[in-house]
N, C-alpha and C positions, 0 to 999 in steps of 0.2 A: 412321539416321533423318534425313530431310530437315528443313530449317528449317520447312517447312510442317507436317510431322508433329509436330515438337516443339511448335509453337505450338498445334496441335490437342489434343495431350495435356495441355498446361498448362491450356488452357481447359476441357477435359473434367473435369479435377480439381476445378474450382470451378464446375461447372454449377449452375444455379439449384436451390436446395433440396437440394443434395447436399454431402457432406463425406467425409472420409477416416478410415478405421479404422486406427489404429496398432496393429499386431500384431507389432511388431519387438522385443519384449522379449528381452534377452539371456538365456542359460540361467540365470544367477544371479538375474535379476529374476523370471523366471517361477517359479523354485523358491520364492522368497519368497511369491508369490501362491498357489502350490499348497499351501504349508505352512499358509496361513491357512484352507484348506478341508480340511486333513488328507489331501492326495493326494500321492503320491510323484512327484517330477519325473523320470520316465523318458522316454526318447525317444518311446515309444509313447503315453504319457499326454499328452505335449505335442502329438503328432500328432492324437490323438483330440479334444483340446480345440480346436485350430485347425480341424479338420474340422467340428466342431459350429458354430463361428462362420461359416466360409466357405460352408457348405452351407445356411444359413438361407434358406428360400424367400422371395423378394421383397426381399432385402437390397439389391440393385442399384437399388431405387427411391429409396433414401436415401443410399447409399454409392457414391461415384464411384471410389474406389481403396482398396487395402489395402497398407500398408507391411509387408513381410515381413522376417524375419531369415534369415541364410544357411541355417540348418538347415531352416526352414520352406519356403524357396524350393525345396528339393530333395525335399520330402515329397509324399505322395499321399493322396487321399481313400480311404475304406474300400473303394470300388469300383475302386481302381486309377488313378483320374484324377489326374494331377498337379495340385497346388493352383493353379499358374499357369493351367492350362487350365480348371479349374473356375471360377475367378474370371472369366476372359476370357469364358467361355461365358455367364456371368450379367451381362455388361455392366459388369464391374468391372475397373479397370486394376490390374495387379500392379506393385507397387513394391518397392524393396529398400533396407534400411539399409546404408550402405557404410562408415560410420566404425567404428573399432575401440575406441571408448570414450574417456572423459575421463581423462587421466593427470596427476599432479602437475606443475605448471609450475616449472621450475628457478628458484631464487632468489626465488620468489613464494609464501611460505607461505600455505596455505589456498586456493590457486587452482589451476585445472587448464587444460590445453589438450587439445583433442580430436585424437587421432592417427588414422592410416589412409591418409595420402597415398601411402605407399610402395606400389608395384604397383597403385595405384588404377585406372589406365587399363586394365591387364590384367584386373582383376576386373570392371570395368564392361563390357568386351567380352564376358566370359563370361556376365554377367547378361543382357545384351541378347540373346545367343543363346538363353538360357533363357526369354526372353519378357518380361523386365522393361521397363516403359515409363517409369518415373521412379525417382528415388533420393532418399535423405534423409541428412543429416549434422547432428548436434546439437552445438552448442557450449554450454558451461555457464558462466554468469556468477554468481558468488556475491557478495551484499552483506553486508558485515561491517565490523569496525573496521579502517579504513584500506584496505579493498578494496571494489570492484575497483580494480586498478591499471591504468594506461595500458598497461603491458606485457601484461597478461592480455587486455584488450579488443583490442589490436592483433594479438596472436598468434592469437586465435580468429577474428577477422574475416578475417585473411589466409588461414587454413586454409579458411574457408568460401568465399572467393573462388577459391582454387586448386581445391577440390573441385567447385564449380559449373562452372568452365571445363572440367575434365576430363570431367565428366558430359556436358556438351553436345557436346563433341568426340566422345564415344563414342556419342551418340544417346539419352541419357537426359535427361528434364526434371528439373532439380534442385529439391528442396524445401530451402530455406535456413532452418535452425532455430537462432536464437540465443536460448537460454532464460535469462532472468534469474530465478533461483530465488526461490520464495516463502519459503524457510527463513530465519528470522531475526526480529528484533524491529523492523526498519526501518519507517519510515512510508511511506505511499503517495507522499508528496512525493519521498522518496529513491528509491523504485522508478521514479518517472516520470523523474527526472534520469538514472539509470543506463540506463534503457531507451532514452531519446533518444540518449545518448552511444553506446551499443552499436549501435543501428540506423544512425546516421550513419557509424560506422566500417565497418560491414558493407557499406553501399552504396558507400562509397569504394573498398573492396577489390573488390567485384564489377565496378565500372567499370574499375579498374586491371587486372583479369584478363580484360577484354573479354567478360564474360558478357552474353548477350542477355537482357534483363530480361523481354521478352514470353514467353520460353521457361522462365520460372522462377516458383516460388510461394514466398511467405514464410510461415514457421511461427513466429510470435513468441509470447511470453508476454504476458498482459494486465498492465496497470498496476494493481497490487493491493497492499494492505497486507501487510507481512510476517506470516507465520503466527502469530508470537508477539507481535505489536504489540498494545498495549492498546487502540488505537483502530482499529477495522476499518471501512474505507470501505464505503458501501452500493452496491447494484447500479448505480444510475444514475451515481454518481460514478466508479466503475470504468469504465463505458462511455464517459463523457465524456472522461476523461483518456486512456484507451487510444486512442480515435479521434483526439484532438488530437495525440498523439505520432506516430501513423501518418501523419497529414496533413503533419506537419513533416518527416518523414524518408524515407518510402517513395515512390519515383518512380511516377507514374501508369502507366508502361509495364508494371509488374509484373502478371502475369496474375491474381493473386488472393492473398488472405491467409487462411490456415487456422490458427486458434489452437490452441495446446496447452492442456491443462487444468491441468497443473502441480501437481497435488495438491488442486485444488478438489474439492468434493463433486460428485456427478453432476448434481444439479439446479441448483446454484449456477453451474456452468460453462455450463449451458444458459441460465440467466437472464441472465448477463452477455452472451452472444452475442446473445440476443434483444433486449436493451436497445439494443445498438449498432445493430442493423439496424432496430429500431423508430424510433429517434431520427434516423437518417441515411438512411432509405430513398431510393434514387435520387440521393443527393447525393455519393456517393464514387466515385472513379475505378476502384476494384476491388471485387469481391464479398468479403464477410466470411463465412467459413465455419469449419468445425472440422476438426481432425485429432486426435481424442481417443483415448487408449489406455485407461487405467483408468476414466475417466469414461464410457466406452461399455461396457467389458467387465465391470466389477465386479458389477452385478446378475446378469449372465449366469453369471459364474464361481460366485457364491454359489448360484445355482439348479442348476447342473450337478453340483457336488460329486463329479465323477469318475465318475458313474454313467450308463450308456447309457439307463437308464429316465428320466433327467431331461433328455435332449437337447431334447425339445419345449418344455419350460418355459424352459430356458436360451435357446433361440433366440427364444422370444416376448419374453423380457426384453431381448435384444439389439435386436430389431426395434422394441420400444417406445422404448428410449433413442435409437435411430437416427432414429426418426420425430420425437421431441420436438426433437432437434437440427436436423432438416430444417426443422421449423416455425420454429425460432429463426433459421435462415438467412434466412427470409422475414419475420422480425419478427412472426410469428403465434403464437408459443408463449404459453401462459397456464397458471396454476396449475390452473384448471378443466379445461383440456385434459389436464393430467397426471393429475388425479383421475379424470376420466371414462374415460380409457384404462385406468387401473389397475383400475377397477371393472368394466370390460367383461369 
C-alpha cells in the first residue's frame, strides 16, 4: 500500500461520527464471554456470533473498521462470503490484531510485556493479501505498589514502535494501543501521571522507529480513577484530564484517537467520549472517537444468547450502541437520546 493509501486508511478509520468495533478477542476471552450467556465456545458458535455482528444492516453508518482475530479473519458468513469481503462490501475496513498477548516481564513482578514481533513482517504480508487494511497491538500497563517501572514502560513502548514500523512497511496502518489498566485502587491523579509517562515514552519510540504519524491511529485508555478507588471522578473531570494529557503528549500529526473502554460500563464509556467532544469541539488537532469491544458488544451478546432466533434483537442492540457512540463522537449524545432510542 502506498503512503497515500495508508494516509487514506488512517483518516477513514476516524471519519466524522464513526468509530471502530474491536472484535479481536482471543479464544480464551471469547470463551469467558460465552460462558456468561451459557453458550459453548466452539469454532462454529464463535463464527455465528461474529457473523451476527458483521452482517448487521447499516453498521457501516457508524462503524469505520472492525479489528479481527486470526481465526475470525479466516472465517466466512453463513452464505459463504469471507468476513473480510462482507465488511469491505459494507464500507467497513477490515483490521487485524497482530500481537500474541501480554507475557510476564522478566525481573519485573506484576508487570507484562506484549510479544509477537517474531515473524511479524511475514504475518503482516499474509494479512495484507487476505485484505486487511490496518492492524492493532495492545500494550498493558498496570498501576500498583511500586509499579509501573521504567523498565516496563520502556519495553512496551519499544515494542509498539517496532510493531508500528513493521506494519507500515508491510502496508498496514497501525493502531497503537498503550492501555493503562483501570484495575486497582489508585487515584485519578496517579492514573494521569502514569498515562502521561506512558504516552511520552510511546511517541519517543515511534519517532525512533521512523513511524509516519499521519499513517497511524492512537488507541489510549482514558484518565480515570482506579476501579477500587474510594473516590470516583465524575464524567467531566475524566474528560478534562484525559484531553489535557493528550494535548501534552500526542503530536498533532497523528490521524486520530480512538479510545478503548477498558472495563467501563457501556453508557459511561459513551458519556466520557461525549463530554470530551462537547467540551473541545473544533479545538483539537485530531478527532476523538472510539474503538470499543465489550462496551459495544455486551448488550448484543446478552440479546443473542447463542440462538438464531435472537439475531435480529442482537443486531438492533449493536446498532443502538454504535449509534450512541457515533453521537458521542460529535458531542451530541444525551441521556434523553438513549432513553428515546430504547423506547422506540
